[in-house]
N, C-alpha and C positions, 0 to 999 in steps of 0.2 A: 112743404113736402115735395112739390114738383121741382123746386130749385135743387134740393138734395139729390133727387133722382137724376136730374140733368147733369149735375156736377159728377155724380158717380158714373154716368154714361161717358162723359168726356174723359174722365180718368181711366176708365176701362179701355176706351179706344186708344188713348195715349199709350197705355201699357202694352196693348196688342201691337201697336206700331213699333214701339221700342223693342219688344221681344223679337219681332220680325227682323228689324234692323240688326239686332245682335246675332241673328242666324244667317247673315250673308255668307255666301260661299267663301271658302278659304282656298284660293285667294279671291278677294272681291275684284281685284284687277288682274287681268291675265290675257288669255287669248281665246278666240272662238275655236271650239273643238273641231268644227266641221263646216262644210259649205252649207249655208242656210239662206233661204230665200226670204226677201222682205219686200214690202210695198213702200218702204221708207219710214214706216212707223211700227209695223207689226210683223213679228217673226213667229210663225206657228210651229209647234213641234211636229206637225204632220208634214211640213216642208213642201207643200204643193207648188207646182210650177204653174203659175197663172199669169194672165195678161197684166202687165204693169209691175211685175215683180222682177227683181234682179238678185243675183247671188252675191252674198257677202262671203268672201273666201275664208276657208279654214286658216287659222293663224292670224287673223285680223285682231289687233288689240281691242279689248273689250273691258268695260268696267261695270260691275253690278252695283247699283245704287240703292236698291230697295225692292220691296215686294208690293204687288197689288193683288186684286182678286184673281187667282190662278195665273199670275204673271210675274215675271222677273223684270224689273226696270233696269235697263242697261244703257250705256253709252257706247256706241260703236263709231270710232273715228270722230268723236265729238258730237255725234248725232244721237238724240234720245230715241230709243226704240223700246218696245215692249215684247218680251219673249213669252209667248203664250203657252201655258200648259193646258192644251186643249184636249189631248188624247192620252195623257200619261198621269192622270190624277190620282192613281194609286201611289205615286211617289210624293213624299213631302216636298215642299217647295225648296228647301235647302238642298236636298239630294238632286232635285230636278235642275236647280241652278248649277250645281257642281258638274253636271254632265256637260254643260255648254261653256262654262267659264273655267278654263284649265290653266295651270301654272306655267306649263312649258309650251312653247310654240310647236304644235304638232307637225308642222311642215319641215322642221329640222330632221325628223326621222325619215320623212318622205324623200329627202335628198339622196338617201342610200338605196332607194327602191329602183327596180327596173324602169326604163323609160315608159313602157306601156302603162304601168301602174301610176306613174307620175302624171301622165296624160289623162288617165281616167279620173284621178282626183281633181286635176285642174279643170276638167270639163263636167264635173259632177255626175260621173258615170261609174259603172262597175264593170270589172272584167275578171275572167277566171284567173286564179292564182293570187288574188289580193288577200291580205289578212283581214281579220275582223276590224282591227284598228284602222286599216286603210279604207275599208268600206264606210266606217263611221266618218272619217274625214271627207269622203266623197259625197255621201248622200245624207249624212246625219244619223241620228238614232232612230231605230224603229220605235214606233209608239208602243208603250208598255202594255196598252190594252190588248194589242194583237200579238205582241212578242214580250211576254212578261219576264222571260229569262234570256239574258244575252248569251248564255251558254247553249241555247237551242240550236239545233241543226239547220233551222230555217228561220230567217227574219222576214217579216212582212212590212212592205212599204207601199205608199201611194204617191204617184206623181200627180194625179188628179183624182177627183171623186170616182172616176170610171177607169182609172189607170193603175190598178194594183200590180205590183211586181214582188217577187220573192227572190231572196238570195239564199242559196243552199250551200252549206259548208260541209267539208269533210275535215274534222278537227278544227284547225284555226284558219283554213284556207278555202276560198270560194271554189266550189266544184262546178256550179251551174247557176244560171239566172233564168227565171221564167217570168213571163209577163201576161197580163190579162188580154192584151191586144198587141198587134204589130207596131202600132204607133208608139205605144209606151216602150216596147222593147227597143225600138230604134233610138229613142231618146235616152234610155238609161244604160244600155249595154254598149261597151266599147269592144268591138270585134278585133 
């Protein structure tokens, strides 16, 4: 009896793994949507700027290889990373993965943007006049727990656990950026 239960458990786990693999984003190979910070192994959707982290630039080739518990397994420039769904768990994992692995290199559109916008994206900062798409390229997605609708007039981000900032839109364009403190503002706003 125990053997049957063990076999059933193995089959169920295999089926769950197979169905997760079948749900890889389309495309499973593409480009990173936005500037994301990593410690070399872990990329969190909160995108904190912390000691030992570096930015993987928007447009970097990326391949989704599978799913783990609240994570998308990816290869970025041949390096295995885990993209953690730490604060957007209301999104199913396939939708979450599709946010970050995109078919077209987003930086191609950026080439037509004004120099100040290109500089903001390159340095992972935000400036007035950027579009929503350009903000995403620069600082990533706002976590859905705090910004459940991307159509919202205000997007909430955190640079650190004590470094919240908000991007305020008028239509599709940034009209202002506010920050919890001056240090955060200096790091995220391109003047």
